[in-house]
C-alpha positions in Angstrom: -59.2 -30.5 -27.6 -62.3 -29.7 -29.5 -62.4 -28.4 -33.0 -64.2 -25.4 -32.0 -61.7 -24.5 -29.3 -58.8 -24.9 -32.0 -60.7 -22.7 -34.4 -60.9 -20.0 -31.7 -57.3 -20.2 -30.9 -56.3 -19.9 -34.6 -58.7 -16.9 -35.0 -57.2 -15.2 -32.0 -53.7 -15.9 -33.3 -54.4 -14.5 -36.7 -56.1 -11.5 -35.2 -53.0 -10.9 -32.9 -50.7 -11.2 -35.7 -52.8 -8.7 -37.8 -52.8 -6.2 -35.0 -49.0 -6.4 -34.7 -48.4 -6.0 -38.4 -50.8 -3.1 -38.7 -49.2 -1.4 -35.7 -45.8 -1.8 -37.4 -46.9 -0.5 -40.6 -48.6 2.4 -39.1 -45.3 3.4 -37.3 -43.2 2.8 -40.4 -45.5 4.8 -42.7 -45.8 7.5 -40.1 -42.0 8.1 -39.9 -41.7 8.1 -43.7 -44.4 10.7 -44.2 -42.4 13.3 -42.1 -40.1 15.7 -44.1 -36.5 15.0 -44.2 -34.1 16.8 -41.8 -32.0 18.6 -40.8 -33.9 21.8 -40.9 -32.1 25.0 -42.0 -32.6 28.6 -42.5 -33.8 30.0 -45.7 -32.9 33.4 -47.2 -36.1 35.5 -47.1 -37.0 38.1 -49.7 -36.9 41.8 -48.6 -40.2 43.1 -47.2 -41.9 45.6 -49.6 -43.1 48.9 -48.2 -46.6 50.2 -48.4 -47.3 52.7 -51.2 -47.1 56.3 -50.3 -50.4 57.7 -49.2 -51.9 54.3 -48.5 -54.0 55.7 -45.7 -56.1 57.5 -48.3 -56.5 54.5 -50.5 -58.1 52.3 -47.9 -61.8 52.9 -46.9 -62.2 54.6 -43.4 -64.4 52.6 -41.0 -67.5 54.4 -40.0 -69.6 53.9 -36.9 -73.2 52.7 -37.0 -76.1 54.1 -35.1 -74.9 52.3 -31.9 -71.4 53.5 -32.1 -69.9 50.2 -33.2 -67.1 50.4 -35.9 -66.9 48.2 -38.8 -63.9 46.1 -39.6 -62.1 46.9 -42.8 -59.4 45.0 -44.6 -57.1 46.6 -47.1 -54.8 44.7 -49.6 -52.1 46.0 -52.0 -50.9 44.0 -54.9 -47.7 44.7 -56.6 -46.7 43.4 -60.1 -43.0 43.3 -59.2 
């Protein structure tokens, strides 16, 4: 067997081993990155109500000359 053929076989063997090791590491690290189980329910905080008269606190969307209405977002911040 020639030296060149032997070198190609070693290179192929090293490449195959690297592929197997990299695949195993990928699967192992992928599993360890997931959150631990089992999953459970969490108590939620009670929802807060909108302040009284909130309709007058938010801007009213107006139509443009072509009759299209603008989108308006309204946010309320509570210090409680």
